[in-house]
C-alpha positions in Angstrom: 14.0 -26.4 -29.7 15.8 -23.2 -28.7 14.9 -19.5 -28.5 16.4 -19.1 -32.0 13.7 -21.3 -33.5 10.7 -20.0 -31.7 9.0 -16.6 -31.9 9.9 -14.1 -29.1 6.5 -12.8 -28.2 7.9 -10.4 -25.6 11.2 -8.9 -26.8 13.1 -6.9 -24.2 16.7 -5.7 -23.8 17.2 -6.0 -27.5 16.1 -2.6 -28.8 17.0 1.0 -28.2 13.5 2.2 -27.3 11.0 1.4 -24.6 7.7 0.0 -25.7 4.5 -1.2 -24.0 2.6 -4.0 -25.6 -0.5 -6.1 -24.7 -0.2 -9.4 -23.0 -0.6 -12.3 -25.5 -1.3 -15.1 -22.9 -4.2 -15.9 -20.6 -4.0 -15.1 -16.9 -6.0 -18.1 -15.5 -5.7 -21.3 -17.4 -7.6 -23.9 -15.3 -10.9 -22.3 -14.2 -12.6 -25.7 -14.4 -10.1 -27.6 -12.2 -11.0 -28.5 -8.6 -9.1 -26.7 -5.9 -9.2 -24.3 -3.0 -9.8 -21.1 -5.0 -13.4 -20.1 -5.7 -14.7 -18.8 -9.0 -14.8 -15.3 -7.4 -11.2 -15.6 -6.3 -10.0 -16.8 -9.7 -12.0 -14.0 -11.4 -10.3 -11.4 -9.1 -6.9 -12.8 -9.8 -7.6 -12.7 -13.6 -8.7 -9.1 -13.5 -6.2 -7.7 -11.0 -3.2 -10.0 -11.3 -3.0 -10.8 -7.6 -5.0 -12.4 -4.8 -4.5 -11.9 -1.1 -5.5 -14.7 1.3 -5.6 -13.6 5.0 -4.4 -16.1 7.6 -4.0 -18.9 5.1 -1.7 -20.8 7.5 -2.5 -21.4 11.1 -0.4 -20.3 14.1 1.4 -23.7 14.5 2.3 -23.8 10.8 3.6 -20.2 11.0 5.7 -20.9 14.1 7.4 -23.8 12.5 8.2 -21.7 9.4 9.5 -18.8 11.5 11.7 -21.1 13.5 13.4 -22.4 10.3 13.7 -19.0 8.8 15.4 -17.6 11.9 17.7 -20.7 12.1 18.7 -20.2 8.4 19.2 -16.5 8.9 21.7 -17.2 11.7 23.4 -19.9 9.8 23.9 -18.0 6.6 24.7 -14.5 7.9 27.8 -13.2 6.1 28.0 -16.5 4.2 29.7 -16.9 0.8 27.4 -19.7 -0.2 26.0 -19.1 -3.7 22.4 -19.3 -2.6 22.9 -16.4 -0.2 22.5 -12.8 -1.4 23.8 -10.1 0.8 22.7 -6.5 1.0 24.6 -4.2 -1.5 26.4 -2.3 1.3 26.9 -4.8 4.0 27.0 -8.5 5.1 23.3 -8.7 6.2 21.4 -11.4 4.4 19.0 -10.0 1.7 17.8 -13.2 0.2 18.4 -17.0 0.4 17.5 -18.8 -2.8 16.5 -22.4 -3.4 15.3 -22.8 0.2 13.2 -25.8 -0.8 16.5 -27.6 -1.5 18.4 -26.3 1.5 15.8 -27.0 4.2 13.4 -29.9 4.8 10.6 -27.8 6.2 10.6 -25.5 3.2 11.0 -28.5 0.9 7.6 -29.8 2.1 5.9 -26.4 1.9 5.1 -26.3 -1.8 3.9 -29.9 -1.8 0.9 -29.0 0.4 -2.3 -29.7 -1.5 -3.8 -26.3 -0.8 -0.9 -24.7 -2.6 -0.3 -27.2 -5.4 -4.0 -27.4 -6.2 -4.4 -23.6 -6.2 -1.4 -23.4 -8.6 -3.0 -26.0 -10.9 -6.2 -23.9 -10.9 -4.3 -20.8 -12.0 -1.9 -22.5 -14.5 -4.2 -25.3 -15.8 -1.6 -28.0 -15.7 0.9 -29.8 -13.4 3.4 -27.4 -11.9 7.0 -27.3 -10.7 9.0 -24.7 -8.8 10.9 -22.3 -11.1 12.4 -20.6 -8.0 12.1 -20.4 -4.2 13.7 -17.8 -1.8 13.2 -16.0 1.4 13.5 -12.2 1.2 14.6 -10.6 4.5 13.9 -7.0 5.3 15.1 -6.4 8.9 14.0 -3.5 11.0 15.8 -0.2 10.4 18.2 -1.5 7.6 16.0 -3.5 5.2 16.5 -2.2 1.6 14.0 -1.7 -1.1 13.2 -3.9 -4.1 12.6 -1.6 -7.1 9.6 -1.8 -9.4 9.8 -4.6 -12.0 7.9 -7.4 -13.7 9.3 -10.8 -12.8 8.4 -12.2 -16.2 10.7 -9.7 -17.9 13.7 -11.1 -16.1 12.6 -14.8 -16.3 12.0 -14.3 -20.0 15.2 -12.4 -20.8 17.6 -14.2 -18.4 16.0 -17.7 -17.9 14.3 -18.3 -21.2 10.7 -18.6 -19.9 8.7 -18.3 -23.1 5.2 -17.5 -22.0 3.3 -15.8 -19.1 2.2 -19.0 -17.4 3.7 -18.7 -14.0 3.0 -16.9 -10.7 4.5 -16.2 -7.3 3.2 -17.3 -4.0 4.5 -15.1 -1.1 3.9 -16.3 2.4 4.3 -13.7 5.2 6.6 -15.1 7.9 6.3 -11.8 9.8 3.4 -9.4 10.1 3.4 -7.2 6.9 2.3 -3.7 7.8 1.8 -0.8 5.5 4.8 0.9 7.0 7.5 -1.9 7.1 8.2 -2.3 3.4 5.4 -4.6 2.2 5.0 -5.6 -1.4 3.2 -3.0 -3.5 1.4 -4.0 -6.7 -0.2 -2.2 -9.7 -3.4 -4.1 -10.1 -4.2 -4.7 -13.8 -0.6 -3.9 -15.0 -0.1 -7.7 -15.7 -2.1 -7.2 -18.9 0.7 -5.0 -20.5 4.3 -5.8 -21.0 7.0 -3.2 -20.7 10.0 -3.8 -23.0 13.2 -2.6 -21.3 16.4 -1.3 -22.9 20.0 -2.1 -22.3 22.0 -5.2 -23.3 22.1 -7.7 -20.4 25.7 -8.1 -19.1 27.2 -11.6 -18.7 26.5 -13.0 -15.2 24.1 -10.2 -14.5 22.6 -12.1 -11.7 25.7 -11.6 -9.5 24.8 -7.9 -9.1 21.1 -7.8 -10.0 20.1 -9.9 -7.0 21.6 -7.3 -4.7 20.5 -4.3 -6.8 18.8 -4.6 -10.2 19.7 -2.2 -13.0 18.8 -4.0 -16.2 15.2 -5.1 -16.7 13.9 -2.1 -14.7 11.1 -0.2 -16.3 11.8 3.5 -17.1 10.2 6.2 -15.0 7.9 7.5 -17.7 6.4 4.0 -18.2 6.1 3.4 -14.5 4.2 6.7 -14.1 2.0 5.8 -17.0 1.1 2.5 -15.5 0.6 3.9 -12.0 -1.7 6.6 -13.3 -3.7 4.0 -15.2 -3.8 1.2 -12.6 -3.0 2.7 -9.2 -1.0 1.2 -6.5 -2.2 -1.2 -3.7 -0.5 -2.7 -0.7 -1.9 -6.1 0.3 -0.9 -6.5 4.0 -1.8 -8.9 6.8 -0.6 -11.0 9.7 2.1 -13.7 9.4 0.6 -16.7 7.7 -1.2 -14.6 5.1 -0.5 -15.4 1.4 -0.2 -13.2 -1.6 -0.5 -14.8 -5.1 0.6 -12.6 -7.9 1.0 -13.0 -11.6 4.4 -13.2 -13.2 3.9 -10.0 -15.2 2.3 -7.7 -12.6 4.4 -4.6 -11.7 5.5 -4.8 -8.1 8.2 -3.5 -5.7 8.7 -2.6 -2.1 10.1 0.3 0.0 13.0 0.1 2.4 12.1 -0.6 6.0 13.1 2.0 8.5 10.7 0.8 11.2 11.8 -1.5 14.1 9.6 -4.3 12.7 11.2 -6.8 10.3 9.3 -8.0 7.2 10.3 -11.4 5.9 8.5 -13.5 3.3 9.1 -16.8 1.6 8.5 -16.8 -2.1 7.7 -19.8 -4.3 7.4 -19.4 -8.0 5.1 -22.0 -9.7 5.5 -22.6 -13.4 3.5 -24.8 -15.7 5.3 -27.9 -16.9 4.0 -26.9 -20.4 6.0 -23.6 -20.1 9.4 -25.3 -20.3 12.4 -22.9 -20.2 14.2 -22.3 -23.5 17.6 -20.5 -24.0 17.5 -17.0 -22.5 15.9 -14.5 -24.9 18.5 -11.9 -24.1 21.2 -14.0 -25.7 23.0 -14.6 -22.4 23.8 -18.0 -20.8 21.1 -19.3 -18.4 21.2 -18.2 -14.8 22.4 -21.0 -12.3 20.0 -23.8 -11.3 19.6 -22.4 -7.8 18.0 -19.3 -9.2 16.1 -20.7 -12.1 15.3 -24.4 -12.0 15.3 -26.1 -15.3 14.5 -29.5 -13.7 10.7 -29.9 -13.6 10.6 -32.8 -11.2 11.4 -31.1 -7.9 8.0 -31.3 -6.2 
């Protein structure tokens, strides 16, 4: 079955006008499954589209992850390796993708029961990693990530049919309100913004450095911000932010001396198998959007 034989519930980048529509999928699928998240936490996630867990990893776990992050940053600085994304105006590393396949420590991270079982509670099924990456935002020079819905890109460019995925962001450095932490619009996950503009071929080669297609227009963003507000979940290294695939989020540049680096793991339901991209382009490479559901 391909995207030409199933209904596109969230059309985007196919029309000439922006539109905002209601979400057609649940937010939490597995409320009755056992796991580390309480009923109150699941309810908060369902209503707000995110959940912040302070000090989810202990100091020893954080130190091990930080050591590997710094080693990888040194190894891949200025690298031409396909998994490495550099800043748009320099050779500083912006992101490293597929870190669970490049590094043994990060390979084991999503297998931890406290993460896998939380993912099953939210998604109501077995899960796999759609994507993993480390986003670096060094002191003084770390660039912004503009407002967007992840699902819009995953739907248009990867062929993810339904909103049954979420991101897990683990802080590898302290995330302060002033060093470019993630901002979210709580509740915005219940509405889908359809973007305009035909997706160019191999769009990922430029969009991972600076996204231009799949970015909501300013009027829609103001409307959503006025309706839902903006929050900044921040905390010490080892804290975890879970956020729905469709919540609007972004982050400012970092002009402070204090770096902000997080590892992201995107859990997708095995029942939400990728189709052909709904924008009509060829699928993005495997290191960006995994089509193999047996990685964990």
